[in-house]
C-alpha positions in Angstrom: 0.0 0.0 0.0 1.2 3.5 -0.7 2.3 5.9 2.0 0.1 8.9 2.8 0.6 12.5 3.9 -1.5 15.3 5.4 0.2 18.6 5.2 -1.2 21.9 6.6 0.3 25.4 6.3 -1.6 28.4 7.7 0.2 31.8 7.7 -2.6 34.0 9.0 -5.3 33.4 11.5 -8.1 36.0 11.7 -7.9 38.2 14.8 -4.6 36.6 15.8 -1.4 38.6 15.0 1.1 38.4 13.6 0.9 37.1 10.0 3.6 34.5 9.5 5.7 34.3 6.4 6.9 30.7 6.5 4.1 28.2 7.0 2.7 28.2 3.5 6.1 27.9 1.9 7.3 25.3 4.4 4.2 23.2 3.8 4.7 23.4 0.0 8.3 22.4 0.4 7.5 19.5 2.7 4.9 18.3 0.2 7.5 18.4 -2.6 10.0 16.5 -0.4 7.5 13.8 0.6 6.5 13.3 -3.0 10.0 13.2 -4.4 11.9 11.5 -1.5 9.3 10.3 1.1 7.6 7.5 -1.0 4.2 9.3 -1.2 2.4 9.5 -4.6 1.3 13.1 -5.5 -2.4 12.1 -5.1 -1.7 10.7 -1.6 -0.1 13.9 -0.3 -3.0 16.2 0.8 -1.9 19.8 1.0 -4.2 22.1 3.0 -3.4 25.8 3.0 -5.0 28.8 4.7 -7.0 30.9 2.3 -5.5 33.8 0.4 -6.1 36.6 1.1 -6.5 35.8 4.7 -10.0 36.2 6.1 -10.9 39.2 8.3 -13.1 37.2 10.7 -12.7 33.7 12.2 -16.3 33.0 11.4 -15.5 32.5 7.7 -12.0 31.2 7.9 -10.7 28.2 6.1 -9.5 25.6 6.4 -11.8 24.5 9.2 -11.5 21.7 11.7 -14.0 19.8 9.5 -11.5 20.0 6.6 -8.9 18.2 8.6 -11.3 15.7 10.1 -12.5 14.9 6.6 -9.0 13.9 5.6 -8.6 11.7 8.7 -12.0 10.1 8.0 -10.9 9.3 4.4 -7.8 7.6 5.8 -9.9 5.6 8.3 -12.3 4.5 5.6 -9.4 3.4 3.3 -7.9 1.5 6.2 -11.2 -0.3 6.9 -11.4 -1.3 3.2 -7.8 -2.7 3.3 -8.0 -4.8 6.4 -6.7 -2.0 8.7 -3.6 -1.1 6.6 -2.8 2.2 5.0 0.8 1.7 4.1 4.2 1.9 5.8 4.1 5.6 6.7 1.6 8.4 7.5 3.3 11.8 7.4 1.7 14.6 9.3 3.0 18.1 8.9 1.4 21.1 10.6 2.8 24.6 10.3 1.4 27.8 11.7 0.6 29.5 14.9 0.0 27.4 18.0 -2.6 28.8 20.4 -4.6 27.9 23.4 -6.6 29.5 26.1 -3.5 31.2 27.5 0.1 31.7 26.4 1.2 28.7 28.6 -1.6 26.5 27.2 -0.6 26.2 23.5 
């Protein structure tokens, strides 16, 4: 079975400064690496980027939690169809701000 990857890069979160320069580029570079050297077919490397231009409000921001959950649900369904196996590796790459209810809670 082929390897899989879920790659996320979000450079701007509504109502949360500052805008970051690296996450989008880093996610794209990781996707390139995982496809060329990581044993993941291009169609099995899911790249999820924050919307451009960045949204003004969190109410209409993408990607949403549901976007990520959908990708994991797709993997779970595929594993069920293949006797619990997805491949040798699942790469997860998440780049962007970390945040929590307080600065010590990220």
